[in-house]
C-alpha atoms as one frame of an Amber mdcrd trajectory, in Angstrom:
protein
  15.684 -27.115  33.422  12.220 -28.308  32.395  10.651 -25.342  34.200  12.957
 -22.947  32.328  11.988 -24.508  29.001   8.301 -24.165  29.884   8.787 -20.485
  30.738  10.649 -19.821  27.482   8.038 -21.661  25.425   5.312 -19.725  27.206
   6.975 -16.421  26.336   7.323 -17.471  22.709   3.665 -18.481  22.511   2.546
 -15.191  24.105   4.713 -13.146  21.734   3.531 -15.147  18.732  -0.175 -14.691
  19.449   0.368 -11.037  20.350   2.034 -10.621  16.967  -0.863 -12.303  15.182
  -3.529 -10.341  17.024  -1.802  -6.999  16.472  -1.437  -7.635  12.755  -5.016
  -8.841  12.464  -6.183  -5.624  14.128  -3.867  -3.584  11.902  -5.531  -4.750
   8.688  -8.507  -2.432   8.255 -11.328  -4.256   6.507 -14.990  -3.581   5.866
 -17.058  -6.245   4.134 -14.605  -7.856   1.742 -12.634  -4.633   1.276  -9.113
  -4.212   2.633  -6.796  -1.255   2.118  -3.373  -2.871   1.678  -1.079  -0.078
   2.926   0.214   0.605   6.439  -0.706   3.650   8.500   2.309   5.866   9.030
   4.249   4.416   6.116   5.425   6.405   3.097   5.425   4.879  -0.385   7.464
   6.295  -3.256   7.080   6.402  -7.037   9.818   7.802  -9.277   9.781   9.267
 -12.770  11.942   7.278 -15.203  10.872   9.071 -18.385  11.387  11.616 -19.913
  15.141  11.870 -19.265  14.912  15.561 -18.343  12.655  14.616 -15.430  15.285
  12.319 -13.918  15.248  12.558 -10.140  11.601  13.612  -9.921   9.376  11.518
  -7.677   6.351  11.664  -5.457   5.506  10.087  -2.137   2.235   9.031  -0.592
   2.089   8.735   3.188  -0.871   6.952   4.764  -2.091   9.120   7.632  -5.140
   7.122   8.730  -7.396   4.234   7.749 -10.773   4.205   9.445 -14.259   2.850
   9.043 -16.682   5.691   8.385 -19.540   6.970   6.262 -19.010   8.649   2.891
 -22.098  10.102   1.237 -24.329   7.765   3.289 -22.194   4.726   2.384 -20.341
   2.663   4.997 -16.771   2.667   3.741 -13.097   2.508   4.492 -11.871   6.099
   4.736  -8.203   6.622   3.887  -6.393   9.895   4.544  -3.016  10.589   2.998
  -0.333  13.191   2.367   1.155  13.445  -1.126   4.424  15.243  -1.789   6.234
  15.855  -5.079   9.973  16.295  -5.484  11.624  18.118  -8.385  15.450  18.345
  -8.327  15.389  22.048  -9.238  12.572  22.994  -6.865  12.717  20.613  -3.913
   9.685  19.205  -2.119   6.113  20.428  -2.486   3.090  19.147  -0.572   0.069
  18.846  -2.851  -2.279  16.874  -0.574  -1.948  17.509   3.155  -3.574  14.819
   5.301  -6.754  14.814   3.236  -9.190  12.119   2.178  -7.593   9.970  -0.498
 -10.330   7.417  -1.069 -13.456   5.815   0.352 -14.199   2.217  -0.569 -16.662
  -0.588   0.022 -16.238  -3.326  -2.561 -19.205  -5.247  -1.153 -21.364  -2.324
  -2.253 -19.407  -1.820  -5.485 -18.371   1.595  -4.181 -15.091   3.467  -4.673
 -14.422   7.196  -4.676 -11.089   9.004  -5.049 -11.068  12.478  -3.525  -7.549
  13.806  -4.023  -5.054  11.871  -6.098  -2.443  12.117  -8.788  -2.823   8.505
  -9.822  -4.692   5.596  -8.218  -1.430   4.649  -6.519  -2.866   2.230  -3.962
  -6.221   0.550  -4.457  -8.326  -1.715  -2.223  -8.145  -5.477  -2.419  -9.385
  -7.830  -3.681  -8.637  -6.089  -6.977 -11.568  -4.765  -8.972  -9.990  -2.789
 -11.794 -13.303  -2.021 -13.475 -14.395  -0.305 -10.269 -11.086   1.569 -10.124
 -11.393   2.711 -13.742 -14.923   3.961 -13.136 -13.786   5.838 -10.017 -11.061
   7.470 -12.149 -13.669   8.432 -14.756 -11.469   6.646 -17.281 -12.426   7.210
 -20.913 -12.656   4.294 -23.370 -10.745   1.892 -21.161  -9.968  -1.830 -21.215
  -8.648  -4.243 -18.585  -5.782  -6.571 -19.512  -4.541  -8.773 -16.674  -3.656
  -6.324 -13.855  -3.590  -3.304 -16.144  -6.046  -0.503 -16.896  -5.534   0.856
 -20.426  -7.248   4.144 -21.217  -7.360   5.388 -24.804  -8.353   9.036 -25.003
  -8.219   9.802 -28.740  -4.700   8.392 -29.155  -3.482   9.539 -25.760  -2.979
   6.173 -24.045  -2.478   5.772 -20.302  -1.568   2.414 -18.793  -1.884   1.746
 -15.053  -0.329  -1.539 -13.912  -0.977  -2.972 -10.435   0.433  -5.860  -8.468
  -1.761  -8.311  -6.593  -1.194  -6.336  -3.366  -3.043  -3.332  -4.788  -0.028
  -1.098  -5.493   0.414   0.669  -8.820   3.763  -0.629 -10.084   3.907   1.596
 -13.146   2.131   4.335 -15.070   2.987   4.812 -18.740   1.612   7.547 -20.969
   2.030   7.448 -24.759   0.711   9.585 -27.566   0.440   8.216 -31.097   2.855
   5.430 -30.196   5.531   7.593 -28.573   6.178   7.509 -24.839   5.515  10.747
 -23.010   6.063   9.717 -19.397   6.723   6.736 -17.184   6.429   6.421 -13.418
   7.363   3.294 -11.464   6.985   2.101  -7.898  10.258   2.710  -6.085   9.601
   1.458  -2.547   6.830  -0.115  -0.505   4.854  -2.201  -2.949   5.823  -5.570
  -1.513   5.199  -4.521   2.082   1.516  -5.215   2.078   1.687  -7.056   5.397
   3.025  -5.061   8.304   5.203  -6.832  10.857   6.151  -3.934  13.097   7.632
  -4.063  16.580   5.852  -7.248  17.624   7.670  -9.204  14.932  10.983  -7.814
  16.155  10.133  -8.674  19.759   9.169 -12.185  18.697  12.444 -12.596  16.828
  14.536 -11.272  19.724  12.842 -13.534  22.270  13.231 -16.515  19.922  16.938
 -15.891  19.388  17.591 -15.405  23.119  15.656 -18.574  23.918  17.527 -20.635
  21.345  20.915 -19.377  22.540  20.024 -20.122  26.158  18.792 -23.640  25.411
  21.851 -24.377  23.308  24.165 -23.267  26.112  22.269 -25.446  28.601  22.572
 -28.428  26.272  26.337 -27.860  25.922  26.701 -27.823  29.705
């Protein structure tokens, strides 16, 4: 019985450290810069205003996150695919597995190549750097929000601490023109994947087995 317990505990320890090592390797970091999204995962933002745009949304799928060189700068290189959905037109691909951004916060460097909005930004958050990379005009930073005032045309980009844009609101002379909100994916900044499931399955099996042995 003691040998069985040792074997089960050994399996749990192996699974646990495999889980930790896989997730540590999965977080792509250079310097103090981390891109918070998961490769292969699709994140969705939906349009909530104006009413006539109900049902419209766009998705951003992370195709790759790699360490590379962008214009002679060591940086995280993120490729993505962006698709837009309109109820009357269906899906359209506007960015097809192309460079989304290159970042190195240690060097105060961030470049967006192809984007609709800065949907996912590197962490730790540096919204001034993000605003400059967007070429924002007459902007201010309030908490986790970039507010751009372009002659009365105001755009507000709000981010959570994980680096995901939770909402984009555009107003003109005090009246809302559009609003886009994060629909899925923003809280999944840490990927668990199959190793977490394996760990859970082994744990449950082990607990059931030990309980049965104790009952006997």
